[in-house]
C-alpha positions in Angstrom: -11.9 35.1 208.2 -11.0 33.1 211.3 -9.7 35.2 214.3 -6.7 33.7 216.1 -6.3 36.5 218.6 -8.1 36.4 222.0 -6.9 38.1 225.1 -7.5 35.7 227.9 -8.0 38.4 230.5 -7.6 42.1 231.0 -4.4 41.3 232.9 -2.7 40.2 229.7 -3.6 43.6 228.1 -2.1 45.4 231.1 1.1 43.4 230.9 1.5 44.3 227.2 0.9 47.9 228.0 3.5 48.0 230.7 6.0 46.1 228.6 5.7 48.6 225.8 6.2 51.6 228.1 9.2 49.9 229.8 10.7 49.5 226.3 10.1 53.1 225.5 11.8 54.3 228.7 15.1 52.5 227.7 15.9 55.1 225.0 16.7 58.7 225.6 14.3 59.9 222.9 10.6 59.3 223.3 8.7 57.8 220.3 5.1 58.4 219.7 4.8 55.0 218.0 5.0 53.3 221.4 1.7 54.8 222.4 0.2 52.4 219.8 2.1 49.4 221.3 -1.0 47.6 222.6 -3.0 48.0 219.4 -1.0 45.5 217.3 -0.9 41.8 217.6 1.9 39.5 216.7 1.4 37.9 213.2 2.5 34.4 214.0 0.8 32.4 216.9 0.1 35.5 219.0 0.5 35.0 222.7 3.1 32.3 222.3 6.9 32.8 222.6 8.4 33.6 219.3 11.8 32.7 217.8 13.5 35.2 215.5 16.2 34.7 212.9 16.5 38.4 212.0 15.7 41.9 213.3 15.1 45.3 211.9 18.4 47.1 210.9 20.5 44.0 210.7 23.3 44.2 208.2 22.8 41.9 205.2 25.1 41.5 202.3 23.3 44.0 200.0 20.8 45.8 202.2 19.5 46.6 205.6 17.0 44.1 206.9 13.7 46.1 207.3 11.7 44.0 209.7 11.5 40.8 211.8 12.2 37.3 210.5 9.9 35.0 212.5 10.8 31.4 212.5 8.2 28.7 211.9 10.1 25.6 213.2 11.2 24.8 209.7 7.5 24.2 208.8 5.2 25.6 206.2 1.6 26.9 206.5 1.5 28.4 210.0 -1.4 30.8 210.0 -0.4 34.4 209.5 -2.8 36.9 211.1 -3.3 40.6 210.4 -1.6 42.7 213.1 -4.4 45.3 213.1 -7.6 46.0 211.3 -7.5 47.6 207.9 -7.6 46.3 204.4 -5.2 44.3 202.1 -3.8 47.0 199.9 -1.4 45.0 197.8 -0.4 41.5 196.8 2.6 40.3 194.9 4.0 37.0 193.5 7.6 36.8 192.5 10.2 34.0 192.0 12.7 36.0 194.1 12.7 38.8 196.6 9.7 38.7 198.9 8.1 35.8 196.9 4.4 35.7 197.8 3.7 38.9 199.8 0.8 40.8 201.3 0.5 44.5 202.4 -2.2 45.6 204.8 -3.0 49.3 205.3 -4.3 50.3 208.7 -6.3 53.2 210.0 -3.3 54.8 211.7 -1.6 55.2 208.3 0.9 52.4 208.8 1.2 49.4 206.5 2.2 45.9 207.6 4.1 43.6 205.2 3.9 39.8 205.3 6.5 38.1 203.0 7.7 34.7 201.8 4.2 33.3 202.2 3.2 29.9 201.0 -0.3 30.9 200.0 -2.8 33.7 200.6 -6.3 33.2 202.2 -8.9 31.9 199.8 -10.4 35.2 198.8 -7.1 36.9 197.9 -5.7 33.7 196.4 -8.6 33.2 194.0 -8.6 36.9 192.9 -4.8 36.8 192.3 -5.0 33.5 190.5 -7.7 34.8 188.1 -5.6 37.9 187.4 -2.5 35.9 186.7 -4.5 33.8 184.1 -6.1 36.9 182.6 -2.8 38.6 182.2 -0.9 35.4 181.4 1.9 36.1 183.8 3.4 34.1 186.7 4.9 37.2 188.5 2.3 39.9 189.4 2.0 43.0 191.6 -1.6 44.0 192.4 -3.0 47.0 194.3 -6.4 46.9 195.9 -8.9 49.6 196.7 -10.1 50.2 200.3 -13.0 47.9 201.1 -12.1 45.2 198.5 -10.4 42.9 201.1 -11.1 44.3 204.6 -9.5 42.5 207.6 -9.9 42.6 211.3 -7.1 42.4 213.8 -6.2 38.7 214.2 -7.8 37.5 210.9 -5.9 34.8 209.1 -4.8 36.5 205.9 -2.2 33.9 204.7 0.0 30.9 205.6 3.7 31.0 206.1 6.1 29.7 203.5 9.6 29.7 202.0 9.0 31.6 198.7 11.2 34.1 197.0 14.7 34.6 198.2 13.9 33.1 201.6 16.7 30.9 203.1 14.3 28.7 205.0 10.6 28.6 206.2 9.8 31.8 208.1 7.7 34.9 207.9 9.2 38.3 207.2 7.2 41.0 208.9 7.5 44.8 208.3 5.8 47.8 209.7 6.0 50.9 207.5 4.8 54.4 208.3 2.7 56.6 206.0 6.0 57.9 204.4 7.0 54.3 203.6 9.8 54.3 206.1 10.4 50.9 207.8 9.9 51.1 211.6 11.2 48.8 214.2 8.4 46.3 214.9 9.7 45.7 218.4 8.4 49.2 219.3 4.9 47.8 219.1 5.1 45.9 222.3 5.2 42.3 221.1 5.7 40.4 224.3 6.1 37.2 222.2 9.7 38.4 221.5 11.7 37.9 224.7 15.3 39.1 225.0 17.4 38.8 228.1 20.8 38.6 226.5 22.9 41.7 225.7 24.7 42.2 222.4 27.9 40.2 221.8 31.2 41.7 220.6 33.8 39.5 218.8 36.4 41.8 217.4 37.4 45.5 217.2 39.3 46.9 214.3 41.3 50.1 214.1 41.9 51.9 210.8 44.2 54.8 209.8 42.2 57.4 207.9 45.0 59.3 206.3 48.7 58.7 205.4 49.9 60.5 208.6 48.0 58.2 211.0 49.3 55.1 212.6 48.1 52.1 214.6 50.9 50.4 216.6 53.4 52.4 214.5 51.9 51.2 211.2 49.5 52.3 208.5 46.4 50.2 207.6 43.6 48.3 209.2 44.2 46.0 212.2 41.9 43.6 214.0 41.9 42.4 217.6 40.0 39.7 219.3 38.2 40.9 222.4 38.3 39.2 225.8 35.0 38.7 227.6 34.4 39.6 231.2 30.7 39.4 232.0 29.0 41.9 229.8 32.3 43.7 229.1 34.6 43.0 226.2 38.2 44.1 226.7 41.6 44.6 225.1 44.2 44.0 227.9 47.0 46.0 226.2 46.7 49.6 225.1 46.7 50.4 221.4 49.5 52.7 220.2 47.8 55.3 218.0 48.4 58.6 216.2 46.5 60.9 214.0 42.9 60.3 212.6 41.6 56.9 213.5 38.4 55.0 212.7 37.0 52.2 214.9 35.1 49.2 213.5 33.2 46.6 215.5 32.2 43.0 214.7 29.2 42.5 216.9 25.7 41.0 216.9 22.6 40.7 219.1 20.7 37.6 220.1 17.1 37.0 221.3 15.7 34.3 223.4 14.7 31.0 221.8 17.1 31.5 218.8 20.7 31.0 217.9 20.8 33.4 215.0 22.8 36.6 214.9 20.7 39.8 214.8 21.6 43.4 214.4 22.9 45.9 216.9 20.9 49.1 216.3 22.1 51.3 219.1 25.8 52.0 219.5 27.6 54.8 221.3 31.3 55.6 221.5 32.8 57.5 224.5 36.3 58.8 224.6 37.3 59.7 228.2 33.6 59.7 229.2 32.7 62.2 226.4 30.2 61.0 223.8 32.0 61.2 220.4 29.7 59.0 218.2 26.2 57.7 218.2 24.4 55.4 215.8 20.7 54.6 216.2 19.0 52.6 213.5 15.2 52.9 214.2 13.8 54.0 210.8 14.9 52.8 207.4 14.3 54.6 204.1 13.5 51.8 201.7 15.0 53.7 198.8 18.4 53.7 200.6 18.9 50.0 201.1 22.2 49.9 199.3 23.5 52.6 201.7 24.3 49.8 204.0 27.7 49.9 202.3 28.4 53.2 204.1 27.7 51.5 207.5 29.8 48.3 207.1 33.3 47.7 205.8 32.6 46.6 202.3 36.1 45.5 201.5 36.3 43.4 204.6 32.9 41.8 203.8 34.2 40.8 200.3 37.3 39.3 201.8 35.8 37.0 204.4 32.1 37.7 204.8 32.4 39.5 208.2 30.3 42.6 208.5 32.0 45.2 210.7 30.0 48.2 211.8 31.9 51.4 211.0 31.8 53.6 214.1 32.6 56.7 212.0 31.0 58.4 209.0 32.6 58.3 205.6 32.3 61.5 203.6 29.6 60.0 201.4 27.5 58.7 204.3 24.3 60.9 204.4 22.1 58.4 206.4 20.0 59.8 209.3 21.2 57.3 211.9 23.6 59.9 213.4 21.3 62.8 214.1 22.2 62.7 217.8 25.9 62.1 217.2 28.1 65.0 218.3 30.6 64.3 215.5 31.5 61.9 212.7 33.3 59.4 215.0 36.8 59.9 213.5 39.0 60.0 216.5 41.9 62.5 216.8 44.7 61.0 218.8 47.4 63.3 219.8 49.3 64.7 222.9 50.7 62.5 225.6 47.7 61.4 227.7 46.2 58.0 227.3 42.5 57.9 226.4 40.0 55.4 227.7 37.5 54.4 225.0 34.1 52.8 225.8 31.7 51.4 223.2 28.2 50.9 224.5 25.9 48.5 222.6 22.2 48.3 223.5 19.4 46.2 222.1 15.8 47.3 222.0 14.9 45.6 225.3 17.6 47.6 227.1 20.2 44.8 227.5 23.6 46.5 227.4 27.2 45.4 226.9 30.4 47.4 226.5 33.7 47.3 224.7 36.6 48.9 226.5 40.2 49.7 225.4 42.9 52.3 225.8 44.5 54.4 223.1 48.0 55.5 223.9 49.3 58.4 221.8 52.6 57.5 220.1 54.5 59.7 217.7 55.2 57.6 214.5 58.8 56.4 214.5 60.7 56.0 211.2 62.1 52.7 212.2 59.5 50.0 213.1 61.3 46.8 214.2 58.1 44.6 214.1 57.4 45.0 210.4 56.8 41.7 208.7 59.2 40.4 206.1 57.8 41.3 202.6 56.5 38.4 200.5 57.4 40.1 197.2 60.0 42.5 196.1 57.5 45.3 195.5 53.7 45.5 196.2 51.2 48.3 195.8 47.7 48.7 197.2 45.2 51.5 197.4 43.7 51.9 200.8 41.0 54.5 200.8 42.8 57.8 199.9 46.4 56.4 200.2 48.6 54.4 197.9 50.7 52.0 200.0 54.0 50.7 198.5 55.9 48.0 200.3 59.3 46.8 199.2 62.4 44.9 200.3 65.4 46.9 201.0 67.4 47.7 197.9 70.5 45.7 197.3 72.4 48.7 196.1 72.3 52.3 197.5 72.2 53.7 194.0 68.6 52.6 193.8 65.9 54.8 195.3 62.2 55.3 195.0 60.4 57.7 192.6 56.7 58.4 191.8 56.0 59.4 188.2 53.2 61.7 187.3 52.8 62.3 183.5 56.4 61.2 183.1 57.8 63.5 185.8 59.6 61.8 188.7 59.4 62.8 192.4 61.7 61.3 194.9 60.0 59.2 197.7 61.2 58.8 201.2 59.9 55.7 203.1 57.2 56.6 205.7 58.7 53.9 207.9 61.1 51.0 207.6 63.1 48.3 209.3 66.2 46.3 208.3 64.4 44.4 205.5 61.4 46.5 204.5 60.4 50.0 203.3 56.8 51.3 203.3 56.0 54.3 201.2 52.7 56.2 201.5 51.3 58.6 198.8 48.3 60.8 199.5 46.1 60.3 196.5 44.1 63.4 197.3 47.1 65.4 196.2 48.5 63.4 193.4 47.7 60.3 191.2 51.0 58.7 190.2 51.1 56.8 186.9 53.8 54.5 188.2 56.2 54.0 191.1 59.8 52.8 190.7 61.4 51.1 193.7 64.8 49.4 193.7 64.8 49.6 189.9 61.4 47.8 189.7 58.4 49.6 188.2 54.8 49.2 189.3 52.1 50.7 187.1 49.3 52.0 189.4 46.6 52.1 186.7 45.1 55.1 188.6 43.0 57.0 186.1 41.0 59.5 188.0 39.8 60.8 191.3 36.0 60.6 191.0 34.0 62.9 193.4 30.9 61.5 195.1 28.9 64.7 194.7 29.0 65.4 191.0 28.8 63.7 187.6 32.1 62.5 186.2 33.0 61.1 182.7 36.0 59.0 181.9 37.1 58.3 178.3 39.8 56.1 176.9 40.6 53.9 173.8 39.2 50.8 175.5 36.3 52.1 177.7 34.1 55.1 178.4 32.4 55.4 181.8 29.8 57.8 183.1 29.4 58.2 186.9 26.1 60.0 187.6 25.8 62.6 190.3 25.8 61.0 193.8 26.2 57.5 192.4 29.2 57.1 194.8 29.2 56.7 198.5 32.6 58.3 198.8 35.4 59.6 196.6 36.6 56.9 194.2 40.3 56.5 193.1 39.4 54.8 189.9 41.7 52.2 188.2 41.2 50.6 184.8 43.2 47.9 183.0 42.7 45.7 180.0 44.3 42.2 179.7 44.0 38.9 178.0 43.9 35.6 179.9 45.6 32.4 178.8 42.2 31.1 177.6 42.1 34.2 175.3 39.3 36.0 177.2 39.9 39.7 177.3 39.3 41.2 180.8 38.3 44.8 181.5 39.2 45.4 185.1 37.5 48.4 186.7 38.4 49.1 190.3 38.5 49.2 193.1 35.5 46.9 193.6 33.1 49.4 195.1 29.3 49.5 195.1 27.2 52.4 193.9 23.9 53.9 195.0 22.8 53.8 191.3 23.9 52.3 188.1 26.8 53.7 186.2 27.2 53.6 182.4 30.1 51.6 181.0 30.9 51.3 177.3 33.5 48.7 176.4 35.5 48.8 173.1 36.7 45.2 172.6 39.8 44.3 170.7 38.5 40.9 169.7 35.9 40.4 167.0 32.5 39.3 168.4 29.1 38.4 167.0 27.3 41.6 167.8 23.9 40.0 168.8 21.9 39.3 171.9 23.8 36.1 172.4 27.0 38.0 173.1 27.0 40.1 176.3 29.0 41.3 179.2 29.6 39.1 182.2 31.2 39.8 185.5 34.0 37.3 186.2 35.1 36.1 189.6 37.7 33.4 189.3 36.2 31.0 186.8 32.6 31.9 187.5 30.5 34.3 185.4 27.4 36.3 186.1 25.3 38.0 183.4 25.4 41.8 183.0 23.9 42.1 179.5 24.6 45.0 177.2 23.6 46.7 174.0 25.8 46.7 170.9 26.3 49.7 168.7 29.2 50.5 166.3 31.3 47.7 167.6 31.0 48.8 171.2 28.9 47.3 174.0 27.2 49.4 176.8 26.0 48.0 180.1 25.0 49.4 183.5 26.6 47.9 186.5 26.1 48.9 190.2 29.5 47.7 191.3 33.0 47.7 189.8 35.0 44.5 189.2 36.3 42.4 186.4 34.2 42.1 183.2 34.5 40.0 180.0 32.5 39.4 176.9 31.1 35.9 176.3 28.7 34.3 173.7 26.0 32.0 175.0 24.5 29.7 172.3 23.5 26.9 174.6 19.8 26.7 175.4 18.4 26.1 178.9 18.0 22.7 180.4 14.5 21.3 181.1 14.2 18.3 183.4 10.9 16.6 183.9 10.1 15.6 187.5 6.5 14.4 186.8 3.6 15.4 184.6 0.2 13.8 185.0 -3.4 14.8 184.7 -3.4 16.2 188.3 -0.1 18.1 188.5 3.1 19.0 186.5 6.5 19.7 188.0 9.8 20.5 186.2 13.2 21.8 187.0 14.8 24.3 184.7 18.3 25.9 184.6 20.9 27.6 182.4 24.6 27.2 182.5 25.7 30.7 181.6 23.4 33.7 181.1 20.5 32.5 183.3 16.8 32.1 182.9 14.9 35.0 181.4 11.4 33.7 180.9 9.3 30.6 180.5 5.8 29.7 179.2 3.7 26.6 179.4 0.5 25.7 177.4 -1.9 22.9 177.6 -3.9 22.2 174.4 -2.7 25.5 173.1 -4.0 27.5 176.2 -1.7 29.3 178.7 -1.0 27.3 181.8 0.2 28.9 185.0 3.5 27.6 186.4 4.8 28.8 189.7 8.5 29.4 189.7 11.0 29.3 192.6 14.2 30.9 191.3 16.4 29.6 194.1 15.6 25.9 193.3 14.7 26.2 189.6 11.4 24.4 190.3 8.3 25.0 188.2 4.9 23.7 189.5 1.6 23.9 187.7 -1.5 25.6 189.2 -4.9 25.2 187.6 -7.5 27.9 187.3 -10.1 25.3 188.0 -8.9 22.9 190.7 -11.2 20.2 189.3 -9.9 20.4 185.8 -7.8 17.7 184.2 -4.3 18.4 182.8 -4.8 15.8 180.1 -3.7 16.8 176.6 -0.8 18.3 174.7 1.6 20.0 177.1 4.4 22.3 175.9 7.0 24.2 178.0 9.3 26.8 176.4 12.2 28.3 178.4 14.3 31.2 177.2 17.6 32.3 178.7 18.9 35.9 178.9 20.9 35.4 175.7 17.7 34.6 173.8 18.3 30.8 173.4 15.2 28.8 173.7 14.4 25.2 174.7 11.0 23.5 174.3 9.7 20.4 175.9 6.5 18.7 174.6 4.5 15.8 176.0 1.2 14.2 175.6 -0.4 13.9 179.1 -2.9 11.1 179.4 
């Protein structure tokens, strides 16, 4: 294997060593990993300045990012070198996820991961190719014994690409410890990554965490743009606050030579110079990827895509990022003295910026002049553990507000109001109202159960049965369920609120329509007019499926086979595009003269490309491609290639 690493002088080695120890000194807790800093080389063009599009701990939509995304100038086939000596322990090929990926095990017990590759080095490529043909599979996951594919530090093991779920050409690079925990690669002293810019803050949000709390005299979640002054981000006016408050921060880090938004791993919150919260993302348990939903505001992300860091711990947040935090970050605002709050953000290279604002205690008034005029007569919304009812003022004094629980009414007093609006707050930890009547108008809450996060819970009804496994929830769930029929006659099973789970739940739907109880009829998640396949198994007129997130579901029948589009097919290469309009692609198989032919599949583009076992062989003969969707519909394309 060709070696791309060559220290030009002992001076370069000393510089790397010093940089590593300077980085180590920037954190209050020493890390033994830094001792190994000068033993690893950068996997892409070592010794040259690197450009990153992602860092370890960055918040993604469905998971924490576990390593570095190293840009390759929008080009393929940059040499990828082994960061340290060892052996290739694993190789995978997949149409999504990591795509083409290699794992290298090192003498120190760590494993480095190289993902989204275009191709492996010849020895590994040829072995994997033979195994794919032997097993007749396009996707494969292979483990290798020590000594089978040994590598030295700096050996070229692969070439960069854009395979799997990659959004553009780059190399994803992980370092994992012997317990398979993802470590921050920047701890290993890579001088190629330069960072002279501190983290950037855009917005701060304040959230009331129970019904007795207020922000500027109101209940809810409120965002504020920050004003920048050097490396400080400020709110010029104090925030009126009362009760238990949570802070959320929209922020990101940047590194040199890149415009991309990276994660902020180290955040501290001080209240009147006293540390009240500390988050430090330096190790990631790969089995807890979905626990990202306890770190960011999931509801906000669904609404507009913004990923706010929660600077407080929900009850279901058991991540180990807070081991040095003196508390859960939930601020108690009371008394008469104004508090100065300071949020300190620090990146790995020690660049620091701060967010500063003041919290002024303010006893909640009953009359709040600044309330917005309501857009509807009565609205209801569940916000965490509180049911919020907003209404216009009643036209007649004979009308009041009542909450009904199992048919029994309880009079409600507005928590606050103005001349045109009343706001009622109901603590769902104490009661789950079936309906609320305000000004003679009734709102059905559809609240069915308070589901705890720490134990198994089962819900049964005439239209659906649901089982929540133990610790499937990240926090207590105030479960709602409705059944309706749209104008196009689709029946909709709405399960809410739309919250994610750490593991799948079991849902059995009992439809009121008559369906063909076969594989072609399945459950789909519906968002507007779009549908995504969930599957399901029929039994006794009911269908059971296993979602990892609540939402709106319907039942559809897919009888339309996939679409196969020929791009080219000749004696040297074959290329097709495949797709399916509803349930999605499940599998494909190609043959040439009756023998299995490998087709490499890229799920994000739908492209299939042939790969011959013998590069010199001709693809002449009878070619056949069969594509099956998840509903079991098949489409076959045949051609005589000459």
